[in-house]
Biopython code that builds the backbone (N, CA, C, O; Angstrom):
import numpy as np
from Bio.PDB.StructureBuilder import StructureBuilder

atoms = [
    (1, "MET", "N", (2.137, -0.519, -6.542)),
    (1, "MET", "CA", (3.666, 0.005, -7.778)),
    (1, "MET", "C", (4.999, 0.404, -7.084)),
    (1, "MET", "O", (4.739, 1.424, -6.445)),
    (2, "ARG", "N", (6.508, 0.023, -6.887)),
    (2, "ARG", "CA", (6.493, 1.102, -6.609)),
    (2, "ARG", "C", (7.675, 2.013, -7.342)),
    (2, "ARG", "O", (8.355, 1.573, -8.269)),
    (3, "LEU", "N", (7.766, 2.865, -6.990)),
    (3, "LEU", "CA", (7.974, 4.153, -8.208)),
    (3, "LEU", "C", (9.445, 4.021, -7.922)),
    (3, "LEU", "O", (9.847, 3.498, -8.961)),
    (4, "LYS", "N", (10.427, 4.171, -7.186)),
    (4, "LYS", "CA", (11.604, 4.151, -7.443)),
    (4, "LYS", "C", (12.323, 2.857, -7.262)),
    (4, "LYS", "O", (12.750, 2.290, -6.257)),
    (5, "ILE", "N", (12.329, 2.597, -8.364)),
    (5, "ILE", "CA", (13.362, 1.037, -8.308)),
    (5, "ILE", "C", (14.608, 0.622, -8.665)),
    (5, "ILE", "O", (14.860, 0.573, -9.869)),
    (6, "PRO", "N", (15.556, 0.271, -7.762)),
    (6, "PRO", "CA", (17.215, 0.346, -8.213)),
    (6, "PRO", "C", (17.211, -0.458, -9.417)),
    (6, "PRO", "O", (16.425, -1.360, -9.706)),
    (7, "ASN", "N", (18.456, 0.108, -10.262)),
    (7, "ASN", "CA", (18.953, -0.794, -10.899)),
    (7, "ASN", "C", (18.879, -2.278, -11.226)),
    (7, "ASN", "O", (18.836, -2.918, -12.276)),
    (8, "ILE", "N", (18.879, -2.662, -9.598)),
    (8, "ILE", "CA", (19.362, -4.368, -9.525)),
    (8, "ILE", "C", (17.430, -4.691, -9.733)),
    (8, "ILE", "O", (17.210, -5.418, -10.702)),
    (9, "ASP", "N", (16.621, -4.407, -9.246)),
    (9, "ASP", "CA", (15.288, -4.882, -9.598)),
    (9, "ASP", "C", (14.788, -4.679, -11.184)),
    (9, "ASP", "O", (13.720, -5.189, -11.522)),
    (10, "ARG", "N", (15.694, -3.819, -12.275)),
    (10, "ARG", "CA", (15.093, -3.735, -13.174)),
    (10, "ARG", "C", (14.324, -4.683, -14.199)),
    (10, "ARG", "O", (13.250, -4.639, -14.798)),
    (11, "VAL", "N", (15.915, -5.984, -14.062)),
    (11, "VAL", "CA", (15.566, -6.901, -14.804)),
    (11, "VAL", "C", (14.636, -7.812, -14.478)),
    (11, "VAL", "O", (14.436, -8.694, -15.313)),
    (12, "GLY", "N", (13.767, -7.840, -13.088)),
    (12, "GLY", "CA", (12.850, -8.868, -12.582)),
    (12, "GLY", "C", (11.579, -8.102, -12.524)),
    (12, "GLY", "O", (10.508, -8.624, -12.214)),
    (13, "LEU", "N", (11.800, -6.239, -12.980)),
    (13, "LEU", "CA", (10.450, -5.750, -13.792)),
    (13, "LEU", "C", (9.758, -6.123, -14.580)),
    (13, "LEU", "O", (8.558, -6.358, -14.723)),
    (14, "VAL", "N", (11.446, -6.205, -15.600)),
    (14, "VAL", "CA", (11.086, -5.979, -17.135)),
    (14, "VAL", "C", (10.511, -7.592, -17.262)),
    (14, "VAL", "O", (9.808, -7.912, -18.220)),
    (15, "LEU", "N", (10.809, -8.371, -16.413)),
    (15, "LEU", "CA", (10.388, -10.279, -16.659)),
    (15, "LEU", "C", (8.987, -10.239, -15.945)),
    (15, "LEU", "O", (8.085, -10.966, -16.359)),
    (16, "ASP", "N", (8.785, -9.348, -14.815)),
    (16, "ASP", "CA", (7.340, -9.868, -14.460)),
    (16, "ASP", "C", (6.520, -8.809, -15.527)),
    (16, "ASP", "O", (5.309, -9.028, -15.530)),
    (17, "ILE", "N", (6.929, -7.772, -16.376)),
    (17, "ILE", "CA", (6.074, -7.251, -17.352)),
    (17, "ILE", "C", (5.694, -8.300, -18.433)),
    (17, "ILE", "O", (4.602, -8.606, -18.912)),
    (18, "SER", "N", (6.780, -8.689, -18.628)),
    (18, "SER", "CA", (6.641, -10.135, -20.022)),
    (18, "SER", "C", (6.162, -10.547, -19.660)),
    (18, "SER", "O", (5.260, -10.974, -20.381)),
    (19, "ARG", "N", (6.109, -10.877, -18.479)),
    (19, "ARG", "CA", (5.340, -12.283, -17.733)),
    (19, "ARG", "C", (3.709, -12.113, -18.097)),
    (19, "ARG", "O", (3.104, -12.677, -19.008)),
    (20, "VAL", "N", (3.282, -11.346, -17.298)),
    (20, "VAL", "CA", (2.316, -10.384, -17.819)),
    (20, "VAL", "C", (1.376, -10.273, -18.863)),
    (20, "VAL", "O", (0.250, -10.759, -18.968)),
    (21, "LEU", "N", (2.226, -9.336, -19.842)),
    (21, "LEU", "CA", (2.247, -9.537, -21.482)),
    (21, "LEU", "C", (1.974, -11.153, -21.719)),
    (21, "LEU", "O", (0.875, -11.463, -22.177)),
    (22, "ALA", "N", (2.541, -11.765, -21.546)),
    (22, "ALA", "CA", (2.360, -12.999, -22.006)),
    (22, "ALA", "C", (0.493, -13.467, -21.447)),
    (22, "ALA", "O", (-0.615, -13.636, -21.955)),
    (23, "ASP", "N", (1.346, -13.506, -19.741)),
    (23, "ASP", "CA", (-0.585, -13.801, -19.743)),
    (23, "ASP", "C", (-1.440, -13.242, -20.255)),
    (23, "ASP", "O", (-2.269, -13.958, -20.817)),
    (24, "ARG", "N", (-1.610, -11.987, -20.297)),
    (24, "ARG", "CA", (-3.279, -11.331, -21.661)),
    (24, "ARG", "C", (-3.327, -11.757, -22.671)),
    (24, "ARG", "O", (-4.334, -11.892, -23.365)),
    (25, "GLY", "N", (-1.786, -12.158, -23.026)),
    (25, "GLY", "CA", (-1.905, -12.664, -24.741)),
    (25, "GLY", "C", (-2.592, -14.038, -24.252)),
    (25, "GLY", "O", (-3.732, -14.354, -24.595)),
    (26, "VAL", "N", (-1.974, -14.630, -23.617)),
    (26, "VAL", "CA", (-2.769, -16.044, -24.022)),
    (26, "VAL", "C", (-4.889, -16.211, -23.102)),
    (26, "VAL", "O", (-5.884, -16.885, -23.365)),
    (27, "ASN", "N", (-4.596, -15.343, -22.240)),
    (27, "ASN", "CA", (-6.411, -15.200, -22.173)),
    (27, "ASN", "C", (-7.059, -14.753, -23.476)),
    (27, "ASN", "O", (-8.163, -15.131, -23.867)),
    (28, "ILE", "N", (-5.936, -13.580, -24.343)),
    (28, "ILE", "CA", (-7.070, -13.316, -25.088)),
    (28, "ILE", "C", (-7.243, -14.060, -26.309)),
    (28, "ILE", "O", (-8.167, -14.018, -27.122)),
    (29, "VAL", "N", (-6.189, -14.748, -26.293)),
    (29, "VAL", "CA", (-6.383, -15.752, -27.595)),
    (29, "VAL", "C", (-7.217, -16.987, -27.088)),
    (29, "VAL", "O", (-7.864, -17.557, -27.966)),
    (30, "SER", "N", (-7.332, -17.650, -25.407)),
    (30, "SER", "CA", (-8.220, -18.860, -25.172)),
    (30, "SER", "C", (-9.290, -17.964, -25.173)),
    (30, "SER", "O", (-10.287, -18.642, -25.422)),
    (31, "MET", "N", (-9.669, -16.566, -24.997)),
    (31, "MET", "CA", (-11.321, -15.957, -25.330)),
    (31, "MET", "C", (-11.947, -16.201, -26.537)),
    (31, "MET", "O", (-13.161, -16.297, -26.714)),
    (32, "GLU", "N", (-10.556, -16.353, -27.838)),
    (32, "GLU", "CA", (-11.148, -16.090, -28.903)),
    (32, "GLU", "C", (-11.406, -17.637, -29.474)),
    (32, "GLU", "O", (-12.420, -17.879, -30.129)),
    (33, "VAL", "N", (-10.548, -18.528, -29.219)),
    (33, "VAL", "CA", (-11.001, -19.172, -29.577)),
    (33, "VAL", "C", (-12.224, -20.254, -28.817)),
    (33, "VAL", "O", (-12.676, -21.230, -29.415)),
    (34, "GLU", "N", (-12.601, -19.901, -27.537)),
    (34, "GLU", "CA", (-14.189, -20.150, -27.636)),
    (34, "GLU", "C", (-15.146, -18.915, -27.916)),
    (34, "GLU", "O", (-16.363, -19.082, -27.995)),
]
sb = StructureBuilder()
sb.init_structure("model")
sb.init_model(0)
sb.init_chain("A")
sb.init_seg("    ")
for serial, (resi, resn, name, xyz) in enumerate(atoms, 1):
    if name == "N":
        sb.init_residue(resn, " ", resi, " ")
    sb.init_atom(name, np.array(xyz, "f"), 0.0, 1.0, " ", f" {name:<3s}", serial, name[0])
structure = sb.get_structure()
């Protein structure tokens, strides 16, 4: 991961983090369903 992030990349970084958290949440729910 890059430590120095320009202001322009902050939005993309936030979206990436949100997507990762969403994927983890889906995985956790799937595991609980099984």
